[in-house]
mmCIF file of the C-alpha atoms, coordinates in Angstrom:
data_MODEL
# 
_entry.id   MODEL 
# 
loop_
_atom_site.group_PDB 
_atom_site.id 
_atom_site.type_symbol 
_atom_site.label_atom_id 
_atom_site.label_alt_id 
_atom_site.label_comp_id 
_atom_site.label_asym_id 
_atom_site.label_entity_id 
_atom_site.label_seq_id 
_atom_site.pdbx_PDB_ins_code 
_atom_site.Cartn_x 
_atom_site.Cartn_y 
_atom_site.Cartn_z 
_atom_site.occupancy 
_atom_site.B_iso_or_equiv 
_atom_site.pdbx_formal_charge 
_atom_site.auth_seq_id 
_atom_site.auth_comp_id 
_atom_site.auth_asym_id 
_atom_site.auth_atom_id 
_atom_site.pdbx_PDB_model_num 
ATOM 1   C CA . MET A 1 1   ? 76.176  151.394 87.172 1.00 0.00 ? 1   MET A CA 1 
ATOM 2   C CA . PRO A 1 2   ? 78.142  150.107 84.141 1.00 0.00 ? 2   PRO A CA 1 
ATOM 3   C CA . GLN A 1 3   ? 77.489  146.545 83.065 1.00 0.00 ? 3   GLN A CA 1 
ATOM 4   C CA . GLN A 1 4   ? 80.159  143.892 83.662 1.00 0.00 ? 4   GLN A CA 1 
ATOM 5   C CA . LEU A 1 5   ? 81.736  142.327 80.589 1.00 0.00 ? 5   LEU A CA 1 
ATOM 6   C CA . SER A 1 6   ? 80.658  138.784 79.889 1.00 0.00 ? 6   SER A CA 1 
ATOM 7   C CA . ARG A 1 7   ? 83.073  135.925 79.259 1.00 0.00 ? 7   ARG A CA 1 
ATOM 8   C CA . ASP A 1 8   ? 82.229  136.129 75.540 1.00 0.00 ? 8   ASP A CA 1 
ATOM 9   C CA . ASP A 1 9   ? 83.010  139.853 75.532 1.00 0.00 ? 9   ASP A CA 1 
ATOM 10  C CA . LEU A 1 10  ? 86.371  139.144 77.161 1.00 0.00 ? 10  LEU A CA 1 
ATOM 11  C CA . LYS A 1 11  ? 87.100  136.456 74.560 1.00 0.00 ? 11  LYS A CA 1 
ATOM 12  C CA . GLU A 1 12  ? 86.288  138.927 71.795 1.00 0.00 ? 12  GLU A CA 1 
ATOM 13  C CA . LEU A 1 13  ? 88.588  141.551 73.324 1.00 0.00 ? 13  LEU A CA 1 
ATOM 14  C CA . LEU A 1 14  ? 91.305  138.910 73.580 1.00 0.00 ? 14  LEU A CA 1 
ATOM 15  C CA . ALA A 1 15  ? 90.866  137.953 69.922 1.00 0.00 ? 15  ALA A CA 1 
ATOM 16  C CA . ILE A 1 16  ? 91.198  141.612 68.879 1.00 0.00 ? 16  ILE A CA 1 
ATOM 17  C CA . ALA A 1 17  ? 94.309  142.118 71.026 1.00 0.00 ? 17  ALA A CA 1 
ATOM 18  C CA . LEU A 1 18  ? 95.890  138.911 69.695 1.00 0.00 ? 18  LEU A CA 1 
ATOM 19  C CA . LYS A 1 19  ? 95.228  140.018 66.120 1.00 0.00 ? 19  LYS A CA 1 
ATOM 20  C CA . GLU A 1 20  ? 96.919  143.356 66.795 1.00 0.00 ? 20  GLU A CA 1 
ATOM 21  C CA . TYR A 1 21  ? 99.824  141.496 68.424 1.00 0.00 ? 21  TYR A CA 1 
ATOM 22  C CA . GLU A 1 22  ? 100.148 139.229 65.371 1.00 0.00 ? 22  GLU A CA 1 
ATOM 23  C CA . TRP A 1 23  ? 100.133 142.178 62.951 1.00 0.00 ? 23  TRP A CA 1 
ATOM 24  C CA . LEU A 1 24  ? 102.760 144.080 64.916 1.00 0.00 ? 24  LEU A CA 1 
ATOM 25  C CA . ARG A 1 25  ? 104.986 140.991 65.218 1.00 0.00 ? 25  ARG A CA 1 
ATOM 26  C CA . ARG A 1 26  ? 104.693 140.596 61.440 1.00 0.00 ? 26  ARG A CA 1 
ATOM 27  C CA . GLU A 1 27  ? 105.646 144.275 61.001 1.00 0.00 ? 27  GLU A CA 1 
ATOM 28  C CA . ILE A 1 28  ? 108.773 143.718 63.101 1.00 0.00 ? 28  ILE A CA 1 
ATOM 29  C CA . ASP A 1 29  ? 109.658 140.646 61.029 1.00 0.00 ? 29  ASP A CA 1 
ATOM 30  C CA . GLN A 1 30  ? 109.307 142.642 57.804 1.00 0.00 ? 30  GLN A CA 1 
ATOM 31  C CA . ARG A 1 31  ? 111.502 145.433 59.139 1.00 0.00 ? 31  ARG A CA 1 
ATOM 32  C CA . VAL A 1 32  ? 114.179 142.965 60.243 1.00 0.00 ? 32  VAL A CA 1 
ATOM 33  C CA . VAL A 1 33  ? 114.155 141.351 56.780 1.00 0.00 ? 33  VAL A CA 1 
ATOM 34  C CA . ALA A 1 34  ? 114.455 144.780 55.128 1.00 0.00 ? 34  ALA A CA 1 
ATOM 35  C CA . ARG A 1 35  ? 117.331 145.679 57.443 1.00 0.00 ? 35  ARG A CA 1 
ATOM 36  C CA . SER A 1 36  ? 119.087 142.388 56.618 1.00 0.00 ? 36  SER A CA 1 
ATOM 37  C CA . GLN A 1 37  ? 118.685 143.052 52.919 1.00 0.00 ? 37  GLN A CA 1 
ATOM 38  C CA . LEU A 1 38  ? 120.220 146.484 53.438 1.00 0.00 ? 38  LEU A CA 1 
ATOM 39  C CA . ILE A 1 39  ? 123.235 144.908 55.139 1.00 0.00 ? 39  ILE A CA 1 
ATOM 40  C CA . SER A 1 40  ? 123.676 142.527 52.194 1.00 0.00 ? 40  SER A CA 1 
ATOM 41  C CA . PHE A 1 41  ? 123.392 145.417 49.745 1.00 0.00 ? 41  PHE A CA 1 
ATOM 42  C CA . ILE A 1 42  ? 125.940 147.470 51.695 1.00 0.00 ? 42  ILE A CA 1 
ATOM 43  C CA . GLY A 1 43  ? 128.338 144.519 51.646 1.00 0.00 ? 43  GLY A CA 1 
ATOM 44  C CA . ALA A 1 44  ? 127.967 144.153 47.880 1.00 0.00 ? 44  ALA A CA 1 
ATOM 45  C CA . MET A 1 45  ? 128.438 147.907 47.440 1.00 0.00 ? 45  MET A CA 1 
ATOM 46  C CA . ALA A 1 46  ? 131.584 147.810 49.586 1.00 0.00 ? 46  ALA A CA 1 
ATOM 47  C CA . VAL A 1 47  ? 133.106 145.100 47.386 1.00 0.00 ? 47  VAL A CA 1 
ATOM 48  C CA . LEU A 1 48  ? 132.148 146.983 44.229 1.00 0.00 ? 48  LEU A CA 1 
ATOM 49  C CA . ALA A 1 49  ? 133.391 150.282 45.654 1.00 0.00 ? 49  ALA A CA 1 
ATOM 50  C CA . SER A 1 50  ? 136.754 148.845 46.598 1.00 0.00 ? 50  SER A CA 1 
ATOM 51  C CA . ALA A 1 51  ? 137.201 147.347 43.123 1.00 0.00 ? 51  ALA A CA 1 
ATOM 52  C CA . VAL A 1 52  ? 136.198 150.524 41.272 1.00 0.00 ? 52  VAL A CA 1 
ATOM 53  C CA . GLY A 1 53  ? 138.180 152.693 43.680 1.00 0.00 ? 53  GLY A CA 1 
ATOM 54  C CA . THR A 1 54  ? 141.292 150.586 43.131 1.00 0.00 ? 54  THR A CA 1 
ATOM 55  C CA . ILE A 1 55  ? 140.918 150.832 39.344 1.00 0.00 ? 55  ILE A CA 1 
ATOM 56  C CA . LEU A 1 56  ? 140.434 154.605 39.481 1.00 0.00 ? 56  LEU A CA 1 
ATOM 57  C CA . LEU A 1 57  ? 143.456 155.098 41.735 1.00 0.00 ? 57  LEU A CA 1 
ATOM 58  C CA . LYS A 1 58  ? 145.678 152.898 39.550 1.00 0.00 ? 58  LYS A CA 1 
ATOM 59  C CA . ASP A 1 59  ? 144.673 154.820 36.413 1.00 0.00 ? 59  ASP A CA 1 
ATOM 60  C CA . GLU A 1 60  ? 145.668 158.035 38.210 1.00 0.00 ? 60  GLU A CA 1 
ATOM 61  C CA . LYS A 1 61  ? 142.264 159.611 37.742 1.00 0.00 ? 61  LYS A CA 1 
ATOM 62  C CA . GLN A 1 62  ? 142.368 161.411 41.070 1.00 0.00 ? 62  GLN A CA 1 
ATOM 63  C CA . GLY A 1 63  ? 139.439 163.703 40.263 1.00 0.00 ? 63  GLY A CA 1 
ATOM 64  C CA . LEU A 1 64  ? 137.134 160.832 39.447 1.00 0.00 ? 64  LEU A CA 1 
ATOM 65  C CA . SER A 1 65  ? 138.301 158.772 42.389 1.00 0.00 ? 65  SER A CA 1 
ATOM 66  C CA . GLY A 1 66  ? 137.611 161.661 44.788 1.00 0.00 ? 66  GLY A CA 1 
ATOM 67  C CA . ILE A 1 67  ? 134.087 162.099 43.443 1.00 0.00 ? 67  ILE A CA 1 
ATOM 68  C CA . PHE A 1 68  ? 133.544 158.348 43.564 1.00 0.00 ? 68  PHE A CA 1 
ATOM 69  C CA . ILE A 1 69  ? 134.802 158.039 47.134 1.00 0.00 ? 69  ILE A CA 1 
ATOM 70  C CA . GLY A 1 70  ? 132.629 160.997 48.177 1.00 0.00 ? 70  GLY A CA 1 
ATOM 71  C CA . GLY A 1 71  ? 129.561 159.407 46.583 1.00 0.00 ? 71  GLY A CA 1 
ATOM 72  C CA . ILE A 1 72  ? 130.257 156.083 48.272 1.00 0.00 ? 72  ILE A CA 1 
ATOM 73  C CA . GLY A 1 73  ? 130.772 157.873 51.590 1.00 0.00 ? 73  GLY A CA 1 
ATOM 74  C CA . ALA A 1 74  ? 127.433 159.662 51.213 1.00 0.00 ? 74  ALA A CA 1 
ATOM 75  C CA . PHE A 1 75  ? 125.762 156.344 50.377 1.00 0.00 ? 75  PHE A CA 1 
ATOM 76  C CA . PHE A 1 76  ? 127.162 154.715 53.514 1.00 0.00 ? 76  PHE A CA 1 
ATOM 77  C CA . VAL A 1 77  ? 126.080 157.650 55.682 1.00 0.00 ? 77  VAL A CA 1 
ATOM 78  C CA . LEU A 1 78  ? 122.549 157.364 54.301 1.00 0.00 ? 78  LEU A CA 1 
ATOM 79  C CA . ALA A 1 79  ? 122.618 153.600 54.872 1.00 0.00 ? 79  ALA A CA 1 
ATOM 80  C CA . VAL A 1 80  ? 123.633 154.087 58.513 1.00 0.00 ? 80  VAL A CA 1 
ATOM 81  C CA . VAL A 1 81  ? 120.861 156.661 59.002 1.00 0.00 ? 81  VAL A CA 1 
ATOM 82  C CA . TYR A 1 82  ? 118.370 154.207 57.497 1.00 0.00 ? 82  TYR A CA 1 
ATOM 83  C CA . TRP A 1 83  ? 119.748 151.401 59.707 1.00 0.00 ? 83  TRP A CA 1 
ATOM 84  C CA . ARG A 1 84  ? 119.413 153.512 62.857 1.00 0.00 ? 84  ARG A CA 1 
ATOM 85  C CA . THR A 1 85  ? 115.902 154.698 61.939 1.00 0.00 ? 85  THR A CA 1 
ATOM 86  C CA . SER A 1 86  ? 114.855 151.126 61.219 1.00 0.00 ? 86  SER A CA 1 
ATOM 87  C CA . ASN A 1 87  ? 116.242 149.933 64.555 1.00 0.00 ? 87  ASN A CA 1 
ATOM 88  C CA . LYS A 1 88  ? 114.469 152.712 66.429 1.00 0.00 ? 88  LYS A CA 1 
ATOM 89  C CA . SER A 1 89  ? 111.149 151.807 64.837 1.00 0.00 ? 89  SER A CA 1 
ATOM 90  C CA . ILE A 1 90  ? 111.663 148.139 65.735 1.00 0.00 ? 90  ILE A CA 1 
ATOM 91  C CA . ILE A 1 91  ? 112.429 149.142 69.335 1.00 0.00 ? 91  ILE A CA 1 
ATOM 92  C CA . ARG A 1 92  ? 109.271 151.315 69.426 1.00 0.00 ? 92  ARG A CA 1 
ATOM 93  C CA . LEU A 1 93  ? 107.178 148.430 68.108 1.00 0.00 ? 93  LEU A CA 1 
ATOM 94  C CA . GLY A 1 94  ? 108.733 146.139 70.713 1.00 0.00 ? 94  GLY A CA 1 
ATOM 95  C CA . ALA A 1 95  ? 107.883 148.575 73.499 1.00 0.00 ? 95  ALA A CA 1 
ATOM 96  C CA . TYR A 1 96  ? 104.301 148.763 72.319 1.00 0.00 ? 96  TYR A CA 1 
ATOM 97  C CA . LEU A 1 97  ? 104.130 144.976 72.085 1.00 0.00 ? 97  LEU A CA 1 
ATOM 98  C CA . GLU A 1 98  ? 105.430 144.740 75.644 1.00 0.00 ? 98  GLU A CA 1 
ATOM 99  C CA . GLY A 1 99  ? 102.436 146.755 76.830 1.00 0.00 ? 99  GLY A CA 1 
ATOM 100 C CA . LEU A 1 100 ? 100.106 144.765 74.598 1.00 0.00 ? 100 LEU A CA 1 
ATOM 101 C CA . GLU A 1 101 ? 101.454 141.556 76.146 1.00 0.00 ? 101 GLU A CA 1 
ATOM 102 C CA . SER A 1 102 ? 100.445 142.866 79.541 1.00 0.00 ? 102 SER A CA 1 
ATOM 103 C CA . LYS A 1 103 ? 96.958  143.599 78.250 1.00 0.00 ? 103 LYS A CA 1 
ATOM 104 C CA . ILE A 1 104 ? 96.658  140.161 76.632 1.00 0.00 ? 104 ILE A CA 1 
ATOM 105 C CA . ASN A 1 105 ? 97.973  138.426 79.727 1.00 0.00 ? 105 ASN A CA 1 
ATOM 106 C CA . THR A 1 106 ? 95.459  140.243 81.926 1.00 0.00 ? 106 THR A CA 1 
ATOM 107 C CA . LEU A 1 107 ? 92.701  138.838 79.745 1.00 0.00 ? 107 LEU A CA 1 
ATOM 108 C CA . THR A 1 108 ? 94.126  135.316 79.486 1.00 0.00 ? 108 THR A CA 1 
ATOM 109 C CA . VAL A 1 109 ? 94.732  135.062 83.213 1.00 0.00 ? 109 VAL A CA 1 
ATOM 110 C CA . GLU A 1 110 ? 91.149  136.115 83.843 1.00 0.00 ? 110 GLU A CA 1 
ATOM 111 C CA . LEU A 1 111 ? 89.754  133.755 81.208 1.00 0.00 ? 111 LEU A CA 1 
ATOM 112 C CA . TYR A 1 112 ? 92.074  130.769 81.463 1.00 0.00 ? 112 TYR A CA 1 
ATOM 113 C CA . GLY A 1 113 ? 94.345  131.301 84.464 1.00 0.00 ? 113 GLY A CA 1 
ATOM 114 C CA . GLU A 1 114 ? 97.504  131.355 82.314 1.00 0.00 ? 114 GLU A CA 1 
ATOM 115 C CA . VAL A 1 115 ? 99.987  133.928 81.031 1.00 0.00 ? 115 VAL A CA 1 
ATOM 116 C CA . THR A 1 116 ? 100.239 133.385 77.280 1.00 0.00 ? 116 THR A CA 1 
ATOM 117 C CA . VAL A 1 117 ? 102.624 135.917 75.697 1.00 0.00 ? 117 VAL A CA 1 
ATOM 118 C CA . GLU A 1 118 ? 105.783 137.348 77.202 1.00 0.00 ? 118 GLU A CA 1 
ATOM 119 C CA . TRP A 1 119 ? 108.541 137.485 74.578 1.00 0.00 ? 119 TRP A CA 1 
ATOM 120 C CA . GLU A 1 120 ? 108.962 141.282 74.431 1.00 0.00 ? 120 GLU A CA 1 
ATOM 121 C CA . THR A 1 121 ? 108.598 141.633 78.202 1.00 0.00 ? 121 THR A CA 1 
ATOM 122 C CA . GLN A 1 122 ? 111.378 139.104 78.794 1.00 0.00 ? 122 GLN A CA 1 
ATOM 123 C CA . ARG A 1 123 ? 113.612 140.573 76.062 1.00 0.00 ? 123 ARG A CA 1 
ATOM 124 C CA . GLU A 1 124 ? 113.301 144.042 77.561 1.00 0.00 ? 124 GLU A CA 1 
ATOM 125 C CA . SER A 1 125 ? 114.298 142.793 81.005 1.00 0.00 ? 125 SER A CA 1 
ATOM 126 C CA . VAL A 1 126 ? 117.383 141.158 79.415 1.00 0.00 ? 126 VAL A CA 1 
ATOM 127 C CA . ARG A 1 127 ? 118.202 144.372 77.510 1.00 0.00 ? 127 ARG A CA 1 
ATOM 128 C CA . GLN A 1 128 ? 117.992 146.398 80.705 1.00 0.00 ? 128 GLN A CA 1 
ATOM 129 C CA . GLN A 1 129 ? 120.480 144.048 82.382 1.00 0.00 ? 129 GLN A CA 1 
ATOM 130 C CA . SER A 1 130 ? 123.252 144.572 79.828 1.00 0.00 ? 130 SER A CA 1 
ATOM 131 C CA . PRO A 1 131 ? 126.586 143.676 81.408 1.00 0.00 ? 131 PRO A CA 1 
ATOM 132 C CA . SER A 1 132 ? 128.428 146.958 80.987 1.00 0.00 ? 132 SER A CA 1 
ATOM 133 C CA . TRP A 1 133 ? 127.847 150.623 80.358 1.00 0.00 ? 133 TRP A CA 1 
ATOM 134 C CA . LEU A 1 134 ? 130.010 150.368 77.219 1.00 0.00 ? 134 LEU A CA 1 
ATOM 135 C CA . ILE A 1 135 ? 127.718 147.755 75.649 1.00 0.00 ? 135 ILE A CA 1 
ATOM 136 C CA . ARG A 1 136 ? 124.664 149.829 76.605 1.00 0.00 ? 136 ARG A CA 1 
ATOM 137 C CA . LEU A 1 137 ? 126.262 152.955 75.095 1.00 0.00 ? 137 LEU A CA 1 
ATOM 138 C CA . GLY A 1 138 ? 127.179 151.184 71.840 1.00 0.00 ? 138 GLY A CA 1 
ATOM 139 C CA . SER A 1 139 ? 123.727 149.641 71.626 1.00 0.00 ? 139 SER A CA 1 
ATOM 140 C CA . SER A 1 140 ? 122.159 153.029 72.253 1.00 0.00 ? 140 SER A CA 1 
ATOM 141 C CA . VAL A 1 141 ? 124.183 154.665 69.467 1.00 0.00 ? 141 VAL A CA 1 
ATOM 142 C CA . LEU A 1 142 ? 123.160 151.911 67.041 1.00 0.00 ? 142 LEU A CA 1 
ATOM 143 C CA . ALA A 1 143 ? 119.554 152.203 68.249 1.00 0.00 ? 143 ALA A CA 1 
ATOM 144 C CA . LEU A 1 144 ? 119.576 148.646 69.574 1.00 0.00 ? 144 LEU A CA 1 
ATOM 145 C CA . TYR A 1 145 ? 118.777 149.740 73.115 1.00 0.00 ? 145 TYR A CA 1 
ATOM 146 C CA . ARG A 1 146 ? 115.849 151.736 74.446 1.00 0.00 ? 146 ARG A CA 1 
ATOM 147 C CA . ARG A 1 147 ? 116.716 154.496 76.891 1.00 0.00 ? 147 ARG A CA 1 
ATOM 148 C CA . GLU A 1 148 ? 113.500 156.469 77.093 1.00 0.00 ? 148 GLU A CA 1 
ATOM 149 C CA . PRO A 1 149 ? 109.959 155.282 77.772 1.00 0.00 ? 149 PRO A CA 1 
ATOM 150 C CA . MET A 1 150 ? 107.955 154.472 74.665 1.00 0.00 ? 150 MET A CA 1 
ATOM 151 C CA . ALA A 1 151 ? 104.270 154.545 73.755 1.00 0.00 ? 151 ALA A CA 1 
ATOM 152 C CA . ARG A 1 152 ? 102.236 151.738 75.244 1.00 0.00 ? 152 ARG A CA 1 
ATOM 153 C CA . PRO A 1 153 ? 98.667  150.612 74.696 1.00 0.00 ? 153 PRO A CA 1 
ATOM 154 C CA . THR A 1 154 ? 96.151  151.694 77.275 1.00 0.00 ? 154 THR A CA 1 
ATOM 155 C CA . PRO A 1 155 ? 95.882  149.176 80.104 1.00 0.00 ? 155 PRO A CA 1 
ATOM 156 C CA . PHE A 1 156 ? 92.912  146.828 80.115 1.00 0.00 ? 156 PHE A CA 1 
ATOM 157 C CA . ASN A 1 157 ? 90.191  148.094 82.438 1.00 0.00 ? 157 ASN A CA 1 
ATOM 158 C CA . ARG A 1 158 ? 87.246  145.974 83.347 1.00 0.00 ? 158 ARG A CA 1 
ATOM 159 C CA . VAL A 1 159 ? 83.999  147.921 83.121 1.00 0.00 ? 159 VAL A CA 1 
ATOM 160 C CA . GLY A 1 160 ? 82.552  148.517 86.571 1.00 0.00 ? 160 GLY A CA 1 
ATOM 161 C CA . ARG A 1 161 ? 85.892  148.167 88.371 1.00 0.00 ? 161 ARG A CA 1 
ATOM 162 C CA . PRO A 1 162 ? 87.936  151.074 89.708 1.00 0.00 ? 162 PRO A CA 1 
# 
């Protein structure tokens, strides 16, 4: 028969899970900062592109302006792809954190009788209750909304329990 985990063992498991939670939250924060910097850079590029494009069109250098506009268009397409990929990775991290919250809360309820972390779980329930299909569709296209199930941590199983 497997041995039951002691209270100290449970506390150690909780500490490990909380550390993982902290690292993943930090990863999300870093990705959000990077995404915000990208938005600022795109805004600056848009201002620069409009100024240079205006100068090229006024000087009647149609060949150069076409190449310039094409290059700017390609840049913006790549920026949108990066934006969407970044959002999808943030959503995946959030889904994993949601499962990790469940694992942490199982431990904290057993140890202390309290639920301690629930941010991602609550945010997901709000996301799933979006007011209209149009908002959900737009959010899905921008990768701000999760449609499919995502990877989750394995649930916490007490040794010796079914």
